[in-house]
N, C-alpha and C positions, 0 to 999 in steps of 0.2 A: 352515880346519880339517882336515887329513887324517887324523886318529887313524882314524876310520871307517873310511875307505877303508885305511890300512896295516892296520884290525884283519882286514878281509874277506879281502885279502892272505894274509896270513897265514893267518888261519883255512882255507881254501881248500887252504895248500900244507902244512902242521903236519900232523901225525897227531891223531886226538880221541881224548879219554875215550869211553866208552858213554852217550850221552844214554837216556833212559826214550824208549819205546815211548809214547805216548799215543792210547789210542786216538779215533777221528774222531768219537765222541758228547761226549767229555771235551775234546777240543781244541775243540771248538763252542762246551760253554759254556762254559769261560774266557774264547774269544775275542770273547764276545758280552758276557762280564761288564762291569757299568759302571765297575770300573777299570781292567778292560786299554783301554776307549774313552776314557774318558777321559786314559789315556797316551800314546795314538797321536792325541788330537785328532781323532776321527773322527765325520762326522755322516751321518745318514740323506741318501745323493745323490736327487738328483732325479728319475733313472728307475731309484728302487730299489740297494738293496746300499748300501756304504760310500764315503764319501771323507774323506781327512784333510785339516784345515785348512793341515797342514805342507807348504808347497810345496819345501820340500829334500829331495831323494833322499838327501843323507847320513845322513839320520834315520832309514831304512828298510833295515834287513839283510835282508828278499826283496825279489825285481824287483819282484812286486807288492803291497808293503805298504801301500803309500798308498790302494789299494781293499781290500785283501784283509785284514781284522783276522787270522783265524786262518793265514794263511801268512805273517803276522810274528810272532803267535807261535810257531807251530811253529821259525821261525829263531830266533829268541831262546831257545830253549832248547836248539836243536844249538850255538848260540855261548857258551852258559855254558859248555859242557861244553870249550869248546878248551883247547888246553894252557897252562899258568901262565906259561910263554915268553912269551908274547904283552904280557907285563907292562902300562902303564897303557892299551895299548889295547885290552885282553882285554873282553869284552863284560859281565864284573862289574863293572869300572872304569866303563865307557862308560855303563849303563844301570843304576844302581842302587837306582833305585827299583823296574823291572821285576826286578830279584835278586832282592830282597827279596819283593816279591808272588807271585812263581812258587816261590822258594824254599817258602814256606809253604803255596800252593793246593798242588804236587806232592810236598812233604814230599822235597824234592833233596836229600840228608844226603850225597852222595855227591860235590859240585862241586871240580873242582881249588883247591888253596888258593892266591890271587891277593892277593899283596900291590899294592891299588888307594892308593897314599900321598899321590897326589896329588889325590883324591876325600877320602881323609880329614882332610889340614890343612887342604883349604878348609872341608871340614863341622866340622869342632874351632873354624876362625875365625869363622864365622859362630854357631854354639854355639846352634841355633833350638831356642826355649822356645815364645813364643806369637806371635801377628799380632795386628797392629794394619792397618785398611785405612783409607788417608790420602784424604781429597778436599780439593785446593784449590779454592777457589770459582771460577766463570765469570770471564775474564779477558778481555775484549771486544777488547783492541789487541793481543792477539795470536791467529793465524786457527786455530791447533792448541789452543787452551784457551780456545774461544768458548763452550764447554760443559762447562769444568771438566773435572778430571784424575784419574784414582784410581790409587794404586800403594798397595803393600804394603810394611809396616813389620814387618822379623823382631826379634823381642826376644829378648836372653836373659834367663837366668832372675830377673837381680834388677832388671833394669830398672825397674820399677814403687816399689820403695822406694829404688832408689838414683837414682831419677831421672836418670837415664843413658840417655835415646833417643837421642843425638847420636850413641853411637858403637855401635849397633845398624846393621843392613844393610838396605837397602831392595832390593826386586823391583819391574822396571821393565817396563813393554812400550810400545816406541814406533817411530817410525819412523824408519831406519838409512836417514841423507842425508849423499852426499859433494858436497861443494862446497858454494856460497853460494845456492841458488834464494832470489830476493826473495818476499815474502809472497803474491803473487799467486798466481807458481808453484806455491810451495809448496801453496798450498789446493788449485788443480787437481788438480795432482798427487796431495793426499792425496785427493782426491774419486774419481779414477779409478784408484786402486791402484798407481798409479806407485814408490811405496818399498816395500822391502821390510820385513819388519817383526821386528824381535829382543828378545828379554828379556834380562835384565842382571839382576845381584845386586852389589850396589855398597855401600860405606858412607853411611846416610843423608844425613850429614853432606854429603858430595858431593853427594849429588843435591840437598838442598835449594842448592847453591851456584850447581849446575847452571842449576836453575829460580832463577834469580833473583826472578823476578817473582812469585815464592813470597811475596815477603817483602811484597809490598803486594796479598797476597790473603788474606782469611780463610782458616784451615785446619781441618777436622773429622776430628777421630781419632776413629776406632768399632773401638773393641777388641771382638775375636771372640774367638768362644769355644770356638777349637781346641783340642783337647788337646796336649800337646807329641808324641806319637806323631803326629797328623794335621800340626803344622807340620813335624815332621820329613819324612814324607813328601813334605809338599810341596817343600820345599828340595831333597831328593833328584833330584825331576822338575825343578826348576830346572836344576840342574847337566844333566842329560839335554839342556838345549834349549841349550844354549851353544853360540854363533854359527849356531844353526841358525834358516834364515828362514822367516818367515811371509808372504804376504799382507796388505796394510795398507790397509784403507778407514777413514775418519773416521767412518763414519755407520754400520758395523755391526761389521767386524773391527778393533776398535781396542782401545787402553789397557783398557778397562774389560771388553771381552768377552774378552778375552785371561785378565782375573786371576779372571772367573767360573770360567774352563776349570780353573786354576788350582784353585782352590776344592772345585770336584767332584773333583780330586785326592785333595785332602787329605780331604775327608769322602767318600766312593764312595757314592752314591746320591741327592745333590744334583742336582736338576733346575733349575739357573739358564739356563743357556745358551737352551733350546729355549723360554725366554720370549722372547725376543728377534730373532724369523726375518729382520727386515726391518731395523732399527734397534738402536745399544744407546748410547743416551746415557748418561752417566756419571750423571745421579741418577738416573734409570731403574734401573742397575742398581744402586744403591747403596740403594734401597727395595728391589729384590728379595732383595739378601742379609739384610736384614733383618726382611724377611717371611718367610724362611726360619729364622727365629731363632739365627740367628751372630753378633750384636750383644746384646753384655752392657754395654757402658760406652760414653758418648759424650761426647769432651771436644772442645772449641772454645778456638780458638787465635787472638785477633783479629788482623790485620795491623798493621803500623807505620804502613800509612796511616788505619785506623779507628783506633790509637791516639790519634796524633796531632790527629786531628780530634776526636776523642770530649775532649781535655783542652784543645782551642781552644773548645772550644764552650759554657763559660762565661766567657769573655774577655770585653770589651769590644772595640770595635773601637779603641780607642787602645791598649788591652792586646795586639791582636794587631798594630802597630804597632812596640810596643817587642819580639814575640818576632823580628820582622825583622830589627830592629836591633841583637839582642842576640845573636842568631844569627852574624851577618854580624862584628860585633866585639865582644869581651866588654869593651872598654874603657866600653861604656856599661853595665856593671853599676857601674860608680863615680859614673856622671852624678851631681849632687846632685837632677834631677827625678826619675829610677829610683828612689834612695835613697828620696825620701819618699813613695814609695807604701810601703800596708802591707804589711809581711812576709809575709803570707799570699797576698798579688797576686803580690809578687815574685816566689816560690816555684812561684807556676804559671806566670808566663812566663818562668822558667831553664828549668822541665820542658817545659814545649812549644817551645822553641827547642833544647834537645838534642837531639827528637827528630824537630823539623825536620830537622837535621844529620844523621842515621841514615838519614831518610828519602832524602833527597836524594844521599846518599852509597851509595845501594843500584845495583848494579852497575857503580857506578865503580870505577876503578883505584885502589889507597890514595894519598890526599892529603895529604900530610907537615903541610901548614896544617890540612886539615879535621881530621887528627886532634889535634892541637893545642887547636884549638877548642872539639872536642870535651872533651879532658880538662880545659881551663877550664871548661868548663858543668858537669861532673862534680863539679868541685870546688865550685862554687857550690852545687850543690844538695847535697853532702854537708853543707855549714854549714848550710843552710836547705832542710831538704826536705821536699818537699809530700806533701799528701795521698795516700793510693794511688789508682790509678786503678781506678774500676770500670765495667766495661762490660758493658750488658745485651746477654746474648746473642742474638742474631737468631734469626728462625724458620730449623729445620731444611730444608736443603736438598731433601731428598728431602720434604717436607710441601709442598711446592708444587703445582700443577696437573700433571693429566697432559700427557706433552710431546705427542701425536697431536688434532689438532683437527679434530671434525664440524661444518658449521653448516648449517642450513637458516634460510632468511625470507623474507617478505612485503615489499614494496616499490611506489614509485609513481617515475616516473623522468616528468615531464612529466603528462601525462596517459594514460600507460599504466601500468598494473598487471603486476609481475613476483613469478617466486618464486626465490629463489637458493639454492643448494645449493654448498658446497664442503669442501674436506680440505686442512690442512694438517700436512705432517709431520713438523713441531716448528718453534718450540716453544713462544714466547712475544712477544707485540708491546705496546703501550705501555697500552693499555687491561686487559690480560686482568689475572685475579686475581693484585696484586701479593704475595702472601702469598710467602715465601720467597725472594723475586726482589727484585733492586733497583728504587728507582725511578727511568724514565729510558731502562733499557735493554730493547733489543729484538733477539732471532732467529729469523727464521723461514725455513724452508730446504722448498721445495717448495711452493708452493699453488696450488690450482685452483682457480676460480671459475666454476660454469656457470650461466647467466640463463634464464627460462622467461619468454617472453613471453605477452600475450594472444593466443590466436590458435595455441596450440601452437609458437611461433615461440622455439628454442633459438639462444643463440648462446654462445662464450665470453668469456667478461668479463675472466678474468685467468688469467695462469698467471706464477707468478714463480718463479724460480730461486732467488733469496735476498735477504731482507732485513736488513739489521743496523743496527742504531741506539745510540748511546752518548750519551746526555746527562746527564753528569757534572757536576755544579756546581762553577764555581769562589768561590774566597774570598779572602781576604787573602792566606793563607796558600800555596795551591795554586791552578792555576792550568789545570786540564787544557783539552784543546782536546774539544770534543763536534763530532761526524762522524757520516754515514752513508754508505749506498751500496745500491742494490739494481739490481736488473737483471731483464727475464724481458719477455711482453707483456698490456699492456692495453688498455682502450679509452678514447681522449680523444676529444672533438669533432671530427665530419668536417666537411666541407665538402657533399657529396652525400649523406649520411647522418647519422643522427642521431650516431652513433658510430662508430669506424673503428679497427681491432684494428691495433695497433704495436708492434713491438719498441722494446726500451729499453733503455740501463744509464745511471744520474746516480748521484751523490755529491755532499757538500758537506763543508763542516767551517762550525764558527762557537764560541759560548759559549752555557755552561747557568747559572742563575743561580738561588739559591734563595730565593722570593720571600716564602716563609712556610712554617710547620710543614706537611710532604706537600706545597708547591705547588710546580714549577719552570718556568722560564720562558726560553726557547730561543730564539734567531734564528741562523741558517745560511746561507750563502751556498751555493749548488749549481752544478754543471754537468749537464747534459745532453744526450745524444747519442740518435738514436732515427731509425729508420726508417717512412717512412710512405708508403704505394703513393699517396696523393693529391697526394704533393711529389713536384716531378722531380727532386730530387736524393735521390740513395741515401742521403746521412746527413745529418742537420739537426741542427746543433747549438744551444744554447742555453744563457744563463746566468739564473740566477732568485736565488729566496730561497724560505724553509722557515722559518717562526717560530711559535711558539704556546706556549699556556700546558698543562702536566699537574697535575690535582689525585686526589690520593688521597683520595677522602674517605669517610663512613661505609658508603653504598653501593657503592661501588666505584672506578674509577678513570675521570676523565672528561679529554676532552682538544681542546681547540680550537684549531686550524691555518689559516694562510693560507697559500698557495702562491704562487710566481709563475714564469711561463718566458716567457723572450724571446727568440724564437729569431732568427736573423741573415738568415731570411727574410722577415722583419716581421711573423709571427705572434704573437699573444701570448697567453698562455694565463694565467688565477687563478681560483683557485678558496677558498671555505671552507667550512671541514667543523666540525663537533659531531660528538662522540661521547662515550658514557655507556653504561657497563657494569655492570648488576647482579647481584651475585652471588650465585644462587640456592642453591649449595654449593660445596663446592671444584672441582668439576669438573664446576660446570652455572652460564652465565651468561649471561643476556638484553643484550643491546645494541643500542640507540637511536642510527643513524646520520644524520646529517641534512648536506647538502653540496649549497650553489649554484656552478654552472661559470661562468667567464664567459670566452670567446675571440671574438674579432673574426672568424671565420669561421661562428660559428653564433648563435643567439641564448642569452642567459642560460637555465640549464633548474636545476631544482629539485629534486633526489633523496632521498627518505627513504627507509630499511632497518628493520625491527625484526627480529632474526636470535638464534637460540639456537643457543647455542655448548656443545658438548659435546666436553670434554677427557678424550680413553679413548687407552691404550697398545694 
């Protein structure tokens, strides 16, 4: 985008109208105003002064504008008096939010008359009236969506009464990716800031199509109490940010953090971003917006997957087999054995079959055969309509425990006592309080544990970079794979000492099954690669297994797991562990862990640990 460069070039060469003189005290006052700070996306620099999150020099009119809000303000005032012949490149057209605010603050009544037709038409098309924050729930199968996502929907005046949200526009901030990086490279570059971030305002329906996985993710809509004037101010600023690059990092300078900045533009004086100096996980930012009193209504839209499973929940195994047959071939609708079923059961089966077809079609190219099957099923539904599907709203995402965890405990290993102290940056494991979290989901980022044995002997026990587990139960209709991956440093049985510290990466895949209400059983095959100083070879590979049971019980969450690793060098390790957490409050838990380890290089060891876990941002 060359508009800003052209503006500067013409601005230097063209004669100017007389810009007003602003005394230094007034200049500094305006430059430190929260609204101006928000417009420039400034933050306090590490060594004092200011720095802007915007890494794109095209955004600034002053040479040092990224570090000096006062210089940028003075340059903007001068640019507003540039000749009208600049047209669409005039500062009034490029910076409408700055223009509106400075006109009001400095009573600028003699600005050149500029016809900003491009901006006016764009703004008219968007027609901002109100705003809704959209939170698609976490989606473990996409690295960029492991923690969920947030975007803003900009509604026109009649959206609520006319139910026309699909005609609205969406403000989204995301990484700009050229080419097709694989998931591992995408996650790494996202962590390290390897992608630029860009704002975009696009039709909401288009954004939903782009995020096709949203169809299989629950959607939460938080209607904000922004006034029309506040919403318009925010949208004006989005125009200023077209094609302007930011740094992008998964954990802090991400989609959710940038949307908080926009809300601070909409309502100057909000102090949202300062709550997130290290990480900005979407659920935490939703809490911050809610705590700031911005939310007036919350709507829940279940995913297609949840709708399908809810409809199938009341069906027997035989009826679910009918669902599979009817969805594949509508001739079964005329089968005597099917027609012999009660009409109300037929209606449920046909509806579930139609929902299964819709679910399978998600993200696929249009298939005429599938479209025909869906049409036939819709016609059958019209002839024998099922009862309305009623889905109980799950717990609000923001009502789960806080994302950072401090932990302290006392335990014994063999005949030695120890104290253990830990910190996890984010954000949930299988035994944590499951309120507002899906059972069987685990996402842990940057976890460290230190142990202090008797005699004041300290050691690093564990340092995990990331641990992700997705244990989604399989059933007759849906057959998702369960998987896990982890990497970091951990203690394992040693030949010459009780435990030795090794670096490792391991992962695996398999299946999970619903064994009962709030009870999951899982079995995964695993592969492990580790570097162990006690072994001659630099890398030691192993194949193994990980299986167990997870039970959400009245006291908390219980897990019973068994693991095994069979290394190519002949070493065999096995373990059996039991973990039960008691929920003392939403953000306080007491966990008992017991483990027995077996290894042919050392004697079996028993370990018991009782720890207190405090969830705190």
